[in-house]
N, C-alpha and C positions, 0 to 999 in steps of 0.2 A: 798739343800737336800730335801726340801718339794716337788719340781718338780720331782725329781728322784723317790721319794716314790710313787707319784701319777702315774707316768709312769709305774713303776713296777706293781702296783696294776691293772692298766688297762691291761697290758700284761697278767697277771695271769687270769683275767676275760675272756679275749679273748680265751685263751687256754682252759678254762673249759667250754665255751659255746658250746652247741651241734651244729652239722652241720645241716643246714636247711633241708637237705634230710632225717634226722633222726627224725624230729619232727612229732608227730601225730596231724596234724592240725585239724582233725575231732573232737578231744576231748579237744583241748586247749581253754581256756577262756581268753579273753583280750579285752579291749576297746581301739579303735584307734580313734583319733580325727583329722579330716581334716578341715583345714580352707581354704575356697575358696569363690570366688565371686558368686553371685546369678546365673549368666548365666551358670557357670561351673556346679553348683549343678543341675540346671534344665536339662542340656544336658547329664551329665555323671553319676549322682548318681544312676539311675536305673541299669545301666550296672555294676557299681562298686559293688553295693550291691549284685547283682546276682552272680558275680564272687567270692566275698568273702564268701557268704553263701554256694555256691557250694562246696568249698574246706574246709571251716572252719565254720560250721553252728552255733557254740557257741560263735563266735566273735561278738562284738558289735561295731557299727560305730556311730560316732557323727560328723555331718557336722556343723561346727561353722561359724558364720557370719564373714565377713571381712570388718570392718569399716575403717581400715587403713593398713599401711604397717609395723607396729611395729613388731620387731623380738622377743619381750619379751616372747611371748607365746612359741616359739621354745626353747628359752634359759632356760625358767623355767620348761619345760616339760609339759605344759598344752596343747600344740599342737604337734602332732606327725608328721604331714605332711602338708606343706603349698603349695598351688597351685597358681601360678601367674607369674608375670614378675620379673625376677632377677634384682635387683638394687643394690645400694650401702648401703641399710639400714642395712645389716648384712653381712659383708665381710667374716665371718667365716663359713657361712652355706654351706652345700653341695647342689648340684643342678644337675638335669638331665632334658634335654629338653624332653617335651612330644609331642608338635606339634607347628607348626607355623601358625599364624592366620593373618588376614588382615581386615581392615574396609571396609564395604559396605554400600550403601545407601538403604533406604526403604521408599516407598511411597504407599499411598492407590491406589487401582485400579482406573483408570480413572483420576489420577492426571495430571494436565496440563504439569508438568515437563517431563512426560513420552512420550509426543507427540513431535516428532522431535528429532534432534540431541542434545545429552546432552553435554553441554560445561561448562567450569568453570564459565562463566558469568551467564548462565541460572541457574545453580545450586546455585550460590551465591545470586541471587535475591529472592530465596524462603526463607520462614521462617522455622526454624529448632528446633528440640528437641534433646537434648543429655543426655546421662547417665554419671554421675560422682559421685563417693563416696565423693569427696572433694567439690562438688558443683561448679566445675570450668566451666566457660562459654567458654573457648577456649582450643584448643588442636592441635594435629598434622595437622588436616585438615585445620584449620584456618591459620596455618603457611604456608602450601602449597598454599592456596589461596592468602595469603598476598604476597607471592613471585611473584605471577602473577598480583598483583595489584587489587585483589578483596577482598571483605569482606562480610561474610554472617551474617545474623541476627539470633541469637539464642534467641528464645522467652521463652523456658522452659528448665530447668535442673531438671532431676529426678534421684533417687538413682540407679535404675537398668534398664537393657536393656528391660525387659518385660514391664516395665512402658512406655518406649519410644515407643515400638511397639503398645501398646494400644492407645496412643495418636495419633500416625501416622495413625492408622486405622480409627479413628473417626474424623479426621481433615485434613487440608491441610499442616500440619507440616511434614517436612522431617526428618526421624530418621537416626541415625548413629549407627551401631552395628557391632561387629565382625562377620566375615563370619560364624564362627562355630555356632552362635546363630540362624542361619537360620534353623538348625535342632532341635530347641527347641521342636517343636511339630506342627502338622498340624493346630490345633486350633489357636495357636498364630500367625501363618503366613497367615491364611485365610483372603482373601480380601486385601492382600499386595503384592507389587511387589518389588523384590530385584534388584538393579542395581549396576554396577561398578562405582566407583567414577570417576569424570572427572579430578582428580588430583592424584598424586602419594604420598602415605604415607608410612612410615616405617613398615616393618612386625612386628607383635607382637609375641615374643617368649614366649610361655607358658611353665613353668618348674615346676617340683616337687622339693620342698626345705625341707631340714631337718637338724637338728643339728648334728655336727660331732660325738657327743658321741653315736649316734644311729647307726653309720656305721657298727659296728661288731655285733649288735643285730640281730640274725638270723630271729626272727619273724618279726621285723621291716623291715628287708631286703625283706622278702617274701611279706609283705604288700605293700611296696612301689613299688616293681616290679609288683605286681598284679595291682595296680592302674595305673601305667604308661602303662603297656601292654594293659590293658582294654581300656584306653582312646585312645591309638593309633589305636586300632581296630575299635573303634567307628568313629574316624575321617577318617580312610581309607575307611569306608563303606558309607560315606555320600558324 
């Protein structure tokens, strides 16, 4: 009986909610919280903020840090939209693909690795810096190298991709970043060379995630559509 009452109440709320096209976005006030990794915020937040302010200047945005993959923020309503890789951490969440990414290598200009043919063996003999929220020393690249009989030496693990780029710029360490991070900014990439990895790694599917109770909320629908469309425009122009 309780489930039937909840379902009926949900149906009534959906009927009474206004159509998104009837909302006066210019005067509406609401705060939306996006939880995303540092690289996403650096690359996409200027465009997202501009798009939201253009249509709804009284809206407020909060970009929350993402130290883990816990779904509690979505479930409890503290997070409106999560951006990241869809996993098994929250099977009930809704998701829409934003874009597909891939890993690339980065080295300082003049690095010895960039002279001559780039092979898995030459790549593995270098020393590396990787970014990992969990502090992990190994990942997909190490699995791909291991399948070929090679092992790379990771000397440094840092929290974010910007940290990895800074270390690569000032040393002989090779950095590993998603291709989308190449567009972080001219200053971040100055003095660095991006190269394709000599091994194949799985694509990274970056998605927008939200709790199913927000499906029928017209303002949330407008917000997530705006974020997704804006990010797609940014990636298609880079």
